[in-house]
C-alpha positions in Angstrom: 123.6 26.4 -31.1 125.9 24.7 -33.3 125.1 21.7 -35.4 126.7 19.3 -33.0 124.7 20.7 -30.1 121.5 20.4 -32.1 122.3 16.7 -32.9 123.1 16.0 -29.2 119.8 17.7 -28.2 117.7 15.7 -30.6 119.5 12.5 -29.8 118.8 13.0 -26.0 115.2 13.9 -26.8 114.7 10.8 -28.9 116.2 8.6 -26.1 113.8 10.1 -23.6 110.8 9.5 -25.9 111.9 5.9 -26.5 112.3 5.2 -22.8 108.8 6.7 -22.2 107.3 4.6 -24.9 109.0 1.5 -23.5 107.7 2.2 -20.1 104.2 3.0 -21.1 103.6 -0.3 -23.0 102.1 -2.9 -20.8 101.1 -6.4 -21.8 98.3 -8.1 -20.1 97.2 -11.7 -20.2 93.8 -12.3 -21.6 91.4 -12.7 -18.7 89.9 -16.1 -18.4 86.6 -15.0 -16.9 83.7 -17.3 -17.9 81.5 -14.5 -19.1 84.2 -13.3 -21.6 84.6 -16.8 -22.9 80.8 -17.3 -23.3 80.5 -13.9 -24.9 83.2 -14.6 -27.4 81.7 -17.9 -28.3 78.3 -16.3 -28.7 79.7 -13.6 -31.0 81.4 -16.2 -33.2 78.2 -18.2 -33.4 76.2 -15.1 -34.3 78.8 -14.3 -37.0 78.6 -17.8 -38.4 74.8 -17.7 -38.5 74.8 -14.3 -40.1 77.2 -15.3 -42.9 75.4 -18.6 -43.4 72.1 -16.7 -43.8 73.6 -14.3 -46.3 75.1 -17.2 -48.3 71.8 -19.1 -48.4 69.9 -15.9 -49.4 72.3 -15.2 -52.2 72.1 -18.8 -53.4 68.3 -18.6 -53.3 68.3 -15.4 -55.3 70.7 -16.9 -57.9 68.4 -19.9 -58.3 65.4 -17.7 -58.8 67.2 -15.7 -61.4 68.3 -18.8 -63.2 64.8 -20.2 -63.2 63.6 -16.9 -64.7 66.2 -17.0 -67.4 65.4 -20.6 -68.2 61.7 -19.7 -68.4 62.4 -16.8 -70.8 64.6 -19.0 -73.0 61.9 -21.7 -73.1 59.3 -19.0 -74.0 61.5 -17.6 -76.7 62.0 -21.1 -78.2 58.2 -21.6 -78.2 57.7 -18.3 -79.9 60.3 -19.1 -82.5 58.7 -22.4 -83.2 55.2 -20.8 -83.6 56.7 -18.2 -86.0 58.3 -20.9 -88.1 55.0 -22.9 -88.3 53.2 -19.7 -89.4 55.9 -19.0 -92.0 55.6 -22.5 -93.3 51.7 -22.3 -93.5 52.0 -18.9 -95.3 54.2 -20.4 -98.0 
């Protein structure tokens, strides 16, 4: 086969593949069955509840960690004040 014959062969082959691809693609309208609509609404509602719970849990955990940090800072300040008082008494 010459180069020209090879080019013609591959060109015809690609045309056949493109025509097959075009014929095999079908587009359908989304069915409007009530069960599908109810199901999709239910799935979206479940997703919203799930993400809302995750958000509230993470906020709750952040608040707890902030409270712990504040308590530790307060305790550290009290210990520093006690140490200063003891140092002043020892002088």
